[in-house]
C-alpha positions as CSV (number, residue, x, y, z in Angstrom):
1,X,0.0,0.0,0.0
2,X,1.5,3.3,-1.1
3,X,0.9,7.0,-0.5
4,X,2.3,7.9,-3.9
5,X,0.1,9.0,-6.9
6,X,-1.9,6.1,-8.3
7,X,-0.1,4.1,-11.0
8,X,-2.1,3.5,-14.2
9,X,-2.2,-0.1,-15.5
10,X,-3.6,-1.4,-18.7
11,X,-5.5,-4.4,-17.4
12,X,-5.8,-7.4,-15.0
13,X,-2.9,-9.2,-16.6
14,X,-0.6,-6.6,-15.0
15,X,-2.2,-7.1,-11.6
16,X,-1.8,-10.9,-12.0
17,X,1.9,-10.4,-12.5
18,X,2.1,-8.6,-9.1
19,X,-0.4,-10.3,-6.8
20,X,-1.6,-13.8,-5.8
21,X,-4.8,-13.0,-4.0
22,X,-7.6,-10.9,-5.4
23,X,-10.5,-9.4,-3.3
24,X,-13.0,-8.2,-6.0
25,X,-16.1,-6.1,-5.8
26,X,-18.8,-7.4,-8.1
27,X,-21.3,-4.7,-8.9
28,X,-19.6,-1.9,-10.9
29,X,-16.5,-4.1,-11.4
30,X,-17.6,-7.4,-12.9
31,X,-21.1,-6.3,-14.0
32,X,-23.6,-3.5,-14.1
33,X,-26.5,-5.4,-12.6
34,X,-27.8,-6.4,-16.0
35,X,-24.8,-7.8,-17.9
36,X,-21.1,-8.5,-17.4
37,X,-18.7,-5.7,-18.4
38,X,-16.8,-6.4,-21.6
39,X,-13.9,-8.8,-20.9
40,X,-14.9,-9.4,-17.2
41,X,-16.0,-13.0,-17.7
42,X,-12.8,-13.9,-19.4
43,X,-10.6,-12.0,-17.0
44,X,-12.1,-13.8,-14.0
45,X,-11.6,-17.2,-15.6
46,X,-8.0,-16.3,-16.6
47,X,-7.1,-15.4,-13.1
48,X,-8.3,-18.8,-12.0
49,X,-6.4,-20.5,-14.8
50,X,-3.3,-18.6,-13.7
51,X,-3.5,-20.1,-10.2
52,X,-4.6,-16.9,-8.5
53,X,-7.1,-17.0,-5.6
54,X,-10.1,-14.7,-5.9
55,X,-12.7,-13.8,-3.3
56,X,-15.7,-11.7,-4.4
57,X,-16.5,-9.3,-1.6
58,X,-19.9,-7.6,-1.9
59,X,-21.9,-5.0,0.1
60,X,-25.0,-7.1,-0.7
61,X,-27.6,-7.6,2.0
62,X,-28.4,-11.0,0.4
63,X,-26.5,-14.1,1.5
64,X,-23.6,-15.4,-0.6
65,X,-25.4,-18.2,-2.3
66,X,-28.0,-16.1,-4.1
67,X,-25.3,-13.7,-5.2
68,X,-23.3,-16.5,-6.7
69,X,-26.3,-17.9,-8.5
70,X,-26.9,-14.5,-10.0
71,X,-23.4,-14.3,-11.4
72,X,-23.9,-17.7,-13.1
73,X,-27.2,-16.4,-14.6
74,X,-25.3,-13.3,-15.9
75,X,-22.9,-15.6,-17.7
76,X,-19.9,-15.9,-15.4
77,X,-18.2,-19.4,-15.4
78,X,-19.1,-21.4,-12.3
79,X,-16.0,-22.0,-10.2
80,X,-14.1,-19.1,-11.8
81,X,-13.8,-17.6,-8.3
82,X,-12.7,-19.3,-5.1
83,X,-15.0,-17.7,-2.5
84,X,-17.9,-15.3,-2.3
85,X,-18.6,-13.3,0.8
86,X,-21.4,-10.8,1.2
87,X,-22.1,-8.5,4.1
88,X,-25.5,-10.2,4.3
89,X,-23.7,-13.5,4.9
90,X,-21.5,-12.0,7.6
91,X,-24.6,-10.5,9.3
92,X,-26.5,-13.8,9.0
93,X,-23.8,-15.7,10.7
94,X,-23.5,-13.1,13.4
95,X,-27.3,-13.2,14.1
96,X,-27.3,-17.1,14.0
97,X,-24.7,-17.2,16.7
98,X,-26.4,-14.6,18.8
99,X,-29.9,-16.2,18.5
100,X,-28.8,-19.7,19.3
101,X,-31.0,-19.7,22.4
102,X,-34.0,-19.9,20.1
103,X,-35.7,-16.8,21.4
104,X,-37.7,-15.2,18.7
105,X,-37.5,-11.6,17.9
106,X,-39.5,-9.3,15.6
107,X,-37.5,-8.0,12.7
108,X,-38.3,-5.0,10.5
109,X,-36.5,-6.0,7.3
110,X,-35.8,-3.4,4.7
111,X,-34.8,-5.2,1.5
112,X,-35.1,-5.0,-2.2
113,X,-37.6,-6.8,-4.4
114,X,-39.1,-8.7,-1.5
115,X,-35.9,-10.6,-0.8
116,X,-36.0,-12.6,2.5
117,X,-32.7,-14.5,2.2
118,X,-31.1,-12.2,4.9
119,X,-33.2,-13.9,7.6
120,X,-34.1,-17.3,6.3
121,X,-33.3,-20.0,8.9
122,X,-33.1,-17.4,11.7
123,X,-35.6,-17.3,14.6
124,X,-37.0,-14.0,13.5
125,X,-40.6,-13.0,12.9
126,X,-41.1,-10.3,10.3
127,X,-43.0,-7.1,11.1
128,X,-43.8,-4.3,8.8
129,X,-43.8,-1.6,11.5
130,X,-41.0,0.1,13.4
131,X,-43.4,0.4,16.3
132,X,-43.1,-3.2,17.5
133,X,-39.8,-4.2,16.0
134,X,-37.1,-5.7,18.2
135,X,-34.4,-5.3,15.5
136,X,-34.1,-3.4,12.2
137,X,-32.2,-5.1,9.4
138,X,-31.3,-2.9,6.4
139,X,-30.2,-5.2,3.6
140,X,-31.3,-3.2,0.6
141,X,-32.9,0.0,-0.7
142,X,-35.8,0.6,-3.0
143,X,-34.8,4.2,-3.5
144,X,-36.0,4.0,-7.1
145,X,-39.6,3.3,-5.7
146,X,-39.7,5.3,-2.5
147,X,-38.3,8.6,-1.2
148,X,-36.4,9.1,2.1
149,X,-39.6,10.4,3.8
150,X,-41.2,7.0,3.3
151,X,-38.3,5.4,5.2
152,X,-38.3,8.2,7.8
153,X,-41.9,7.4,8.7
154,X,-41.2,3.7,8.8
155,X,-38.1,3.9,11.0
156,X,-38.8,6.8,13.3
157,X,-40.8,4.8,15.9
158,X,-38.0,2.2,16.1
159,X,-35.2,4.8,16.4
160,X,-37.2,6.6,19.1
161,X,-37.3,3.3,21.1
162,X,-33.6,2.7,20.7
163,X,-34.1,-0.4,18.6
164,X,-30.8,-2.0,17.4
165,X,-30.2,-1.5,13.6
166,X,-27.9,-3.6,11.5
167,X,-27.0,-2.2,8.0
168,X,-25.7,-5.0,5.8
169,X,-25.3,-2.9,2.7
170,X,-23.3,0.3,3.5
171,X,-23.5,1.6,-0.1
172,X,-25.0,5.1,0.0
173,X,-25.6,5.2,-3.8
174,X,-26.9,2.4,-6.0
175,X,-27.2,2.1,-9.7
176,X,-30.7,1.4,-11.0
177,X,-32.4,1.4,-14.4
178,X,-33.6,4.9,-13.5
179,X,-30.0,6.0,-12.8
180,X,-28.2,6.5,-9.4
181,X,-30.5,6.3,-6.3
182,X,-29.9,6.3,-2.6
183,X,-28.8,3.0,-1.2
184,X,-29.3,1.2,2.1
185,X,-26.3,3.0,3.6
186,X,-28.2,6.3,3.2
187,X,-31.2,4.8,4.9
188,X,-28.8,3.8,7.8
189,X,-27.5,7.3,8.0
190,X,-31.2,8.5,8.2
191,X,-31.7,6.0,11.1
192,X,-28.7,7.6,12.9
193,X,-30.0,11.1,12.2
194,X,-33.3,10.0,13.9
195,X,-31.3,9.1,17.0
196,X,-30.9,5.4,16.4
197,X,-27.7,3.4,16.8
198,X,-26.4,1.6,13.6
199,X,-24.0,-1.4,13.4
200,X,-22.4,-1.3,10.0
201,X,-21.5,-4.6,8.4
202,X,-19.7,-4.5,5.0
203,X,-17.1,-2.4,3.2
204,X,-15.3,-0.2,4.4
205,X,-15.7,-1.6,7.9
206,X,-13.0,-4.1,9.2
207,X,-15.3,-7.1,10.2
208,X,-16.0,-8.1,6.6
209,X,-12.3,-7.9,5.7
210,X,-11.3,-10.0,8.6
211,X,-13.8,-12.7,7.5
212,X,-12.6,-12.4,3.9
213,X,-8.9,-12.8,4.7
214,X,-9.7,-15.7,7.0
215,X,-11.4,-17.5,4.0
216,X,-8.2,-16.8,1.9
217,X,-6.0,-18.4,4.6
218,X,-4.8,-15.0,6.0
219,X,-2.1,-14.4,3.3
220,X,0.6,-11.7,3.7
221,X,-1.0,-8.3,2.9
222,X,1.5,-7.5,0.2
223,X,0.3,-10.5,-1.8
224,X,-3.3,-9.2,-1.8
225,X,-5.0,-6.6,-4.0
226,X,-8.5,-5.2,-3.6
227,X,-10.2,-4.2,-6.8
228,X,-13.3,-1.9,-6.7
229,X,-15.2,1.0,-8.2
230,X,-16.0,2.8,-4.9
231,X,-13.4,5.0,-3.3
232,X,-15.5,5.3,-0.1
233,X,-16.0,1.5,0.2
234,X,-13.6,-0.6,-1.8
235,X,-10.5,1.6,-1.7
236,X,-10.9,3.1,1.8
237,X,-11.8,-0.3,3.2
238,X,-8.8,-2.1,1.6
239,X,-6.4,0.6,2.7
240,X,-7.7,0.6,6.3
241,X,-6.7,-3.1,6.7
242,X,-3.3,-2.6,5.0
243,X,-4.1,-4.1,1.6
244,X,-3.1,-3.0,-1.9
245,X,-5.9,-1.3,-3.8
246,X,-6.8,-0.9,-7.5
247,X,-9.6,1.4,-8.7
248,X,-11.6,0.6,-11.9
249,X,-13.1,3.5,-13.9
250,X,-16.4,1.6,-14.4
251,X,-19.5,1.5,-12.1
252,X,-20.3,4.6,-10.0
253,X,-17.2,6.4,-11.4
254,X,-17.9,5.8,-15.0
255,X,-18.9,9.4,-15.8
256,X,-16.6,11.1,-13.3
257,X,-13.6,13.2,-14.4
258,X,-10.1,12.8,-13.2
259,X,-10.5,15.9,-11.1
260,X,-13.7,14.5,-9.5
261,X,-11.9,11.3,-8.6
262,X,-9.0,13.3,-7.1
263,X,-11.5,15.2,-4.9
264,X,-12.9,11.9,-3.7
265,X,-9.4,10.5,-3.0
266,X,-8.8,13.5,-0.7
267,X,-12.3,13.5,0.8
268,X,-12.0,9.9,2.0
269,X,-8.2,9.9,2.5
270,X,-8.0,6.9,0.2
271,X,-6.1,7.3,-3.0
272,X,-5.8,3.9,-4.7
273,X,-2.4,2.4,-5.4
274,X,-3.3,1.5,-9.0
275,X,-5.8,2.6,-11.6
276,X,-7.5,0.4,-14.2
277,X,-9.8,1.3,-17.1
278,X,-11.9,-1.8,-16.5
279,X,-11.8,-5.4,-15.2
280,X,-10.5,-6.8,-18.4
281,X,-7.4,-8.8,-19.1
């Protein structure tokens, strides 16, 4: 990890010559939510063929298995990555451990498209009200369907009662078919603004990186590179735990200028070590 100006590289082949372990973001790096980016399927498969270990690390409130199934549906080759770890998976394991006593709790789940994978198998009963919730789980946003006032009305009673809130998708901006909209991370900020306490699970927070590195066998940090499109999450998170970082110019930064990226580097104190035009070989 360097404090020098980011070094531009032409593609993933140059990263493969330098590193053995790859911690990869998915949305904005491998695909745009609807299709893989040009060259991404091939690049991921070539990393595997080159003997590199890759872990896909996602700020998805869904568990790992549905995320992996989605990648296959999008056209990625099954088995072309070694591990997949989502913030939803980390939170699920945390709650499974805490709720071993079997005591049921009422959960206000805020998710996307009716997804319930975040709580399947847990002794939680869903409620649609913040008034009687024992826990709030923010795993996704429907910011393309509702405004922040909708979430304010939903969450205010829970925040006023001091109900515990877990945010398993810290992304504050998400890409939708309507363009950028506020993500679950922004809803979590709203909960904090209302006086509630938020536990953040996902990038850039350390817990998810500790779990990811454990899955990779805790390799030496200088052999690991984190590749992402978010300076606030992927780059800042990787740097915070002492890993090398590479920023791709796709995803949320696709339309940003070099000056805008420089401003974000300074704002988050997280210049990447390396710059890539895209996740392509």
